[in-house]
N, C-alpha and C positions, 0 to 999 in steps of 0.2 A: 185602286181608286175607291172612293167612297160615294155611294149614291146619295144625292140630295133630293132628287125628284125623279119619279113620282112619290116614292117613299124615302125616308131618310134612314140610312144605315147607322145605327147606334146600339150599343150593348151596355147599358148602365142600369143599376138598380137603386131603388130608393134607400137612402141611408137610415131612414126612420123605420120603415116596415119591411124592407128588403124585397118589395114587389118589383117586377120589371117595369121600367119607365117607358111610357109610350111616346114616341116622337110625334110632334104636331107641326113641325117646321124647322127652319134653320135660320141662323143669323151670322153675318160677318161684321161685327162692330169695331173692328180694328185688327190686331194681330190674331185674335182668337177666332176660331170657327166653332160655333156652338149650335146645339140642337135645343129647340123649345120642347120641354119634356113634361109629361103629366103622369102622376102616379095613380094607377087604378085602385091601389090598395088604400091609401090614406088621403087621396085627392090633393096632395101638395103639387105645386108646380116648380120646376127648376129650369135653369139653363145649364147645360152640361157640355164639356169639351168633346168635339168630334175627334176621331182618331187621326189627326193630322198634325204634323210638327211634333212638338213636345206633348200634345194631346194623345199621341200614341203611347207615351210612357206614363204620363201623370195626369190622366183626365180628372178634372175637378167639377164639382157641382156648386151652384149658387142657388139658395132657396129664394125664390122671387118674393115671398112675403116678408121674410125676416132678414134677408141679406146674409144669412149664415153661409160660410164657405165650408165645403166638405172636401178635404184632401183625401181622396180614396186610395191612392197608390204611392204615397210617400214622396211627393214633390213639393216640399214646403215653399221654396222660392216661387214656383209656378202658381201655387195657391195664393201666396201673398200678392203676386201681381194681379190675380183675379179679384182679390179683396179690395185692393186699391182702385182698380178699374171700376168695379161695381159701385163702390162708395162715391166715386167722383164722376159717374157717367154723365154725359152731356149730349147736346144736339147741335153743337157749333159746326157749321160746314167746314170741311177741309178742302184746300185747293186740289182739284182732281182734273187730270187731263187724260183723254182716251185716244190712243192711236189705233186705227183699224188697218191691218195689213192684209187681211183675208176675210172672206165671208165666214161667219160662224153659223154652223148648222148643228153640230154636236158638241156643245161647250164642255170644257174641262177646266176648272178653276184652280190656279196655283197661287195661293196667298203667301207672299214673301214678306209681309210686314212683320216686324218683331221689335221687341224692346232692346235688343242688342244687335249691333251691326253684323257680327259674325254669324249669329243665328239666321239673319236675313239672307246673307250670302250663301250659306249652306242650303237653305231652302231653295234658293234660285237654281243651284246646281241640279236639283231634281228635274228641271225643265227638259234636259236632254233625253232622259228616259222616256218621257211622253212624246217628244218630237220624233224619236227614232223607233219606238216600239208600239206606239198607239197612234199611228198616222191617220186613223179614221176619226180621231177626236181633234177638235179645234181648241188649241191651248190659249187660255186667257191668263195673263200674269199680272198680279197686283204687286207693285214695287214702290218703295220710297224713292224720292228724287235722286239720292246719292247712288242708287244702284241701277238707275235707268240705263246707263252706258254699258252695263254688263249683260243685258238681256240678249239672248242669242237669236240669230235669224231663224225664221220659221214660225214664230209665235203669231197667232191670228190677231190678237188684240193685246195692247199693253196699257194698263191703267196705272198711271203714275200719280202718287199722292205726295204732295210737297209738305211732308212733316218729318220730324225727327223721331228717334227711337222712343223717347219718353212719351210722346203723343201716341205713337203706334201702340204702345202698351195699354192705352186707355180703352174705354168703352164709349163709342160714339154712335148714338142712335140715328143721327143723320146719315152717317156713312153706311150703317146697316141697311137703312131704307134705300139709299142710292144703289147699293149693290143688288138688293132684291128687285128693285124696279128695272134695272138694266137686264136682268136675267129672267124676268117674269114670263116672257113669251115662249120659253123653251120647255116642252113637256118632259124632257129628260135632261138631267144635269148631274155632273159628277164633280167631286173635289179631289185634288191630289192628296195622297197621304203625306207628301213632303217629309220624308224621313229626315230626322235631325242631322244625321251624319252619313251622307251618301257613300256608297261603295266607290273607291277610286276607279274601278273598272266601268262605272256607269257614266262618267263624264270625261270630257276632253276640255281642259281649261282654255285652250285656244278658241273654242267655240264661243266662249264668254268674253274674253279679253281681247280677242283678235291678235294675240301675241303668242308665238310659239315658245314653249319652254326651252331652256338651254339643253342641247343634246349631248355635248361632250365637254371635257375639261378644256381650259384655255390651252392652245397648242404651245409647244416649247418655243421660247423666245418672246412670248407675250406675257405680260404680268398677270398673275391670277387676280380675279375680281372678287372682292368680298364686300358685302353690304350689310349694314346694321339696320334692322327694322325697328325704329324708335317709337315709343309711346310715352306720353307725358305722365300718365296716371299709374304706371307700373314700371319702376326704373331699376336699373342695374347699379348697385352701389357697393362693390366689394370693399372689405376693410383695407385691403392693400392699396386702394386708391383714395383713402381718406373719405370713403362713402360719397365721392363725387363722381357722377356718371360721366361728365365731360372729361375728367382726368382719366377715368377708366377707359374711355374710348381712345384717348391719345396714347395711353399705355398699350392698349391692344394693337394699335397701328404700329407702334415701335416693335413690339414682340413679333408681330407677323413679318415685318420687314427683316428682323434679325434672323428669322428662320427660312423665309422664302425669297429674300431679296426684294426686288421691286414689287409692290402690291398696289393695285387700284382699289382704294378703300373709301367708302362713302357711307353716310348716314341719311336715311330718308324716313318720312313719316309726317304726321300732323303736328306742326310746331314751328316756332320761330327759328330762323337760322342764326348761328353764332360761329365764332372762330374756334375750331378745334385743331390742335397741332396734328398734321399728317392725315387729316380726314376732310374729304369734300362733303360739305353740308348741303343737301338738296331737299331739305324739309320745306314744308309749305303750311302756313297757318290756316288757309282756306282752300284746299285743293278742289279743282273742278275736274271734269272728265279728261281734259287734256293733260293735266298734271298727273292724274292717276294712271293714264296710259303711259306717260313717260316713266313713271315709277315701275310699271310692269315691264317695260323694256329694259330698265336697269336690273330688275330681278332676273330677267331672262338672259342677261349677260353675266350673271353672278355664278361663280363656282360654288360659293357657300353664302348662305344667308345666316346671320346671327341676330337673335332678338329675344326679349323676354316673352314668356308664354302669354298668348292672348290672340284675339282676332287680327291683330296687326301682323301675325305670322301666316295667315291663310294664303293670300295671294303671293307673298314672297316665296313661301315654301313650294307653291304650285309651279313656279317658273324657274327657280334656281336649280342647279344640279344637286345641291345638298343643303342641309340646314342644321344649325346648332341652336337648340332652344334652351334658354335659361329658365328654370322652373322654380317659382317660390314654393316654400313649404306648404302654404295653404292651398296650392293648386296641384299638389301631387296626385290627387284623385282625378284630375282632369287632363292628364297627359294624353297626347295624340289627338285631342279634340281641336287643336288649333293648327294642325299640320295637314296639308293636302299632299299626300305622298305619291311618288312615282318609283318604279323599280322593275328590274327584269325578273326577280323572284323575291321571296321573303327575306333572304339573306342580304340581297342588294339593298332593300329598304332599311334593314338594320344598319348597314354600313353607311348609308347616305344621310340618315336622320338621327342625330345624336341629342340626348337629353342630359343637361348638366344642372347641378344646384345653382340657384340664383347667386349664392355667395362665392361662386367660382372666381378666381383671380384672372386678370387679363392674361397672365402667363399660361394658365391652364387652358383657357379658351383658345388662345393662339396655338397651343400645342395640338389641340384636337382639330382645329381648322386646318392646320398645316398637314396633319396626318391624313385627313380626308383628301385634300388636294393632291398630295404627293402619291398616295396609294390608290387613288380612284382608278387610274388606267388598269392597274393589275387586278383590282377587285372586279372591274367590269368584265374581265375575261373569266376570272375564277367563278363568278356568280352569274354568268350569262347563260341564257337558254341555248345559245348556239354551241358553246364550248363545254356544255355538260350533257349534250345530246349524244348518246352512244353511237348512233348510226352516222352522224355527221363527223364526229371525232374519228371514227374508224375509217372513214373515207379520206380524212385529211389529218394524219397523225402529227404533222408538224404545225398545224394551224394554231393551236393554243400558244405555243411558244413564239410563233411569228407575231401573233396579235399582241402578246405582252411586250415583245421587243419594239413593236411599232409605237408603243406608248400612246395609242389612241384610246378613246373611251367608247368604242363602238363594238359591242359583242357581235354585231351583225344580225340580220333578220333570220328567223327560223320558224318553220311551221310548228306550232305549239300543240297541235292536237286538241284544241279547245281549252287549253290552260290559259290562265289570265296573264296578260302583260300590262304593265303600267308604265310604259316607256315615256 
């Protein structure tokens, strides 16, 4: 946690004279959480990112007199967002609604606003850490309208701002004043660090979506379920399909059925529906919380999720049993950022979450999907904590082969001695 009051915790130095900057207060003008800073060496004033969200990694400073942006730790995109926000700062009121679910005595603020949907969702996943481990604090969550349905139970207050990501990226003095006014009476106040990519052991996605992830492969006799998580601004267009994503999806459906027999295959995401041979199209151009919950239930029924790298893969990968992500060359440095993984151990995670080049053909993707589905029951035993525990195996020497023969996907529960489980 970051203390905002009575003193503000910040550790930044003046880029001009390198003197330590003295905090005089704090602001939340949108997605950014900033300290009001004064340089005792050269008398300059700055606003600087507090160590929350990507401010943990790339804190920037804006010189209040000149508007110059100082990128202190090599986050050019984060600095550019600050430059744009400061240049276009305004005081236009944003639609803001406040839900009070519990009395606030010891407030802790979690600001989930962001310029990207995926960043906002990942910030929100931090809520469980505070709800479970800082029960003496009263959590206040700030979210955009499209994330309100994901806020978990137990939050003291939910502040919903009806704005889009581009607006959230901006600097709104009206919003900063509204946040400060509503928190003015508390002598002690803290801000969440909102780590940008929470540890999978620190959240249970069911707490957020109210949808349990898929626990096992589809049983014998039932068709495997495969879902393509579609996004319109980053498409899959392999050469073998004439660079047509619609044709690639139809080919993928045919390849899957040639290898697996009957397959329940669907595409979902933000977009207009169309006819695709062999594919159920459940996309929606303007999804509300009801539609998004339906999608989560589809993900949770899926043996494998397939999709192009991006935030569109976060909720699907969190609910499906496995995922195959198609990665563009310019996103190779960002792999794993759009996957919310589960697994019994690290090898199980490697088995269940596959990364392929975006140029991969439908035949290659189908082969990987089929391999995951067909071999998952065996891998679930090979990599399970239950059947790699020496004491348990010694007491039940036939257990591993029985489990493999049963073709179930349940390694069984076992006391892990404090080791992590991401089931």
